[in-house]
C-alpha positions in Angstrom: 14.5 -20.1 5.7 11.0 -21.2 6.5 9.9 -17.6 6.9 11.3 -16.8 3.4 9.5 -19.7 1.8 6.3 -18.5 3.4 6.8 -15.0 2.1 7.6 -16.2 -1.4 4.6 -18.6 -1.4 2.3 -15.8 -0.2 3.6 -13.4 -2.9 3.1 -16.0 -5.7 -0.4 -16.7 -4.6 -1.4 -13.1 -4.3 0.2 -12.2 -7.6 -1.9 -14.9 -9.2 -5.0 -13.5 -7.7 -4.4 -10.2 -9.5 -4.1 -12.0 -12.8 -6.4 -15.0 -12.4 -9.0 -14.8 -9.6 -8.3 -17.7 -7.2 -9.7 -18.4 -3.8 -7.2 -17.9 -1.0 -7.6 -20.1 2.1 -7.6 -17.4 4.7 -6.8 -19.8 7.6 -3.2 -20.1 6.2 -2.4 -16.4 6.4 -3.5 -13.6 8.7 -5.4 -10.6 7.3 -2.3 -8.4 7.9 0.0 -10.9 6.1 -2.3 -10.8 3.1 -2.3 -6.9 3.1 1.5 -6.9 3.2 1.7 -9.3 0.2 -0.8 -7.1 -1.6 1.4 -4.1 -1.1 4.3 -5.9 -2.8 2.2 -7.0 -5.7 0.5 -3.7 -6.2 3.9 -2.1 -6.6 4.4 -4.2 -9.7 1.5 -2.4 -11.4 2.3 1.2 -10.3 4.6 3.7 -11.9 5.8 6.5 -9.6 6.1 10.1 -10.8 9.4 10.7 -12.7 10.2 13.9 -10.8 10.5 12.4 -7.4 13.6 11.9 -5.3 15.0 8.4 -6.0 16.7 6.7 -3.0 19.0 3.6 -2.9 16.4 1.6 -1.0 12.7 1.1 -1.7 11.4 2.8 1.5 8.1 2.2 3.2 7.2 4.6 6.0 4.5 3.5 8.4 2.7 6.2 10.3 1.3 5.2 13.6 1.3 1.9 15.5 -1.1 -0.9 14.7 -1.1 -4.7 14.3 -0.2 -4.5 10.6 3.2 -2.9 11.3 4.8 -6.1 12.3 3.3 -8.0 9.3 4.8 -5.3 6.9 8.1 -5.4 8.7 8.4 -9.2 8.6 7.2 -9.5 5.0 9.6 -6.9 3.6 12.6 -7.7 5.8 14.3 -9.9 3.2 12.8 -9.0 -0.1 13.4 -6.3 -2.7 11.0 -4.1 -4.6 11.6 -2.5 -8.0 15.1 -3.9 -7.9 16.0 -2.3 -4.6 16.3 -3.6 -1.0 13.4 -2.5 1.2 13.8 -0.3 4.2 10.9 0.1 6.7 10.6 3.0 9.1 7.8 3.4 11.6 7.0 6.9 12.8 4.5 8.6 15.0 5.1 12.3 14.1 4.4 14.0 10.8 7.8 15.8 10.7 9.5 12.4 10.8 8.4 11.6 7.3 11.4 11.0 5.0 11.6 10.6 1.3 9.8 7.3 0.7 8.2 5.3 -2.0 5.2 4.3 0.1 3.6 6.0 3.1 1.3 3.5 4.9 -1.1 5.4 7.2 -2.7 3.7 10.2 -5.9 5.2 11.7 -5.4 8.8 12.8 -7.4 12.0 13.3 -8.8 13.8 10.2 -6.6 16.8 10.9 -3.5 14.7 11.0 -4.6 12.7 8.0 -4.9 16.0 6.0 -1.4 17.0 7.0 0.0 13.5 6.2 -1.6 13.6 2.7 -0.1 17.0 2.0 3.4 15.8 3.1 3.2 12.6 1.1 2.1 14.6 -2.0 5.3 16.7 -1.7 7.4 13.6 -1.3 5.7 11.8 -4.3 4.9 8.8 -2.0 2.2 6.3 -2.9 -0.3 6.5 0.0 -1.7 3.3 1.3 -4.1 2.7 4.2 -6.5 0.2 5.7 -8.9 2.5 7.4 -12.5 2.9 6.3 -13.1 6.1 4.3 -9.4 7.0 3.8 -9.6 6.6 0.0 -12.4 9.1 0.0 -10.1 11.5 1.9 -7.3 11.1 -0.6 -5.3 8.0 0.1 -4.4 6.4 -3.2 -5.1 2.8 -2.1 -7.1 1.5 0.8 -7.6 -2.0 2.0 -11.0 -3.2 3.3 -12.7 -6.5 4.1 -15.6 -7.9 2.1 -17.0 -11.4 2.9 -13.9 -12.0 5.1 -11.6 -11.4 2.2 -9.1 -8.6 1.8 -10.0 -6.2 -1.1 -8.7 -2.9 -2.1 -10.0 0.4 -3.4 -8.2 3.0 -5.4 -8.8 6.7 -5.5 -7.7 6.9 -9.2 -8.3 10.6 -9.6 -6.1 11.4 -6.7 -3.4 8.9 -7.8 -3.3 10.4 -11.3 -3.4 14.0 -10.0 -0.4 13.1 -7.9 1.5 11.8 -10.9 1.1 8.0 -10.5 0.3 5.7 -13.4 -1.7 2.6 -12.4 -1.9 -0.2 -14.9 -5.4 -1.3 -16.0 -4.8 -4.9 -14.8 -4.7 -3.6 -11.2 -7.7 -1.4 -11.7 -9.7 -4.4 -12.9 -9.4 -5.9 -9.4 -10.0 -2.7 -7.5 -13.0 -0.8 -6.4 -12.6 2.6 -7.9 -13.4 5.5 -5.6 -14.8 8.6 -7.3 -15.2 12.0 -5.8 -18.6 12.5 -4.3 -19.4 15.3 -6.9 -18.9 12.8 -9.8 -21.4 10.2 -10.9 
């Protein structure tokens, strides 16, 4: 019960930061807990492509092992997204990717990243990461730290190309990544 209250409180606080900038006292939540809450709130401002496979659960696949995995698993264990119960699956092989709403990619080699991005595009999955430079490579959303605060960047061109609609309210709080050939 205490865990559920903490998750609800963190969700409310982070949702408000997308609407009204508020300072979050970082000593209350870990960086990874903040990222997990951001994922939930970001989903409220994203529309997935219409031509994707719809499953009975809101599925998040995590590729690779990292500290953030347990924060995502704990945060989403008892909540629903877009009116569906959440299902979390951690994988270590590209061929284990299933139809999912979100593919969260931990740090990996550039070769594997390219293959993951191709697979996620076919599955119509929102691609989220927290590794420097991954938005430049084609992840839709990437978390980073600035002044010890969790921020996020969006590769808007890639998201739109892949059929996602991201509401302007979310874009107002993101760093927009543009391809290097654009000014």
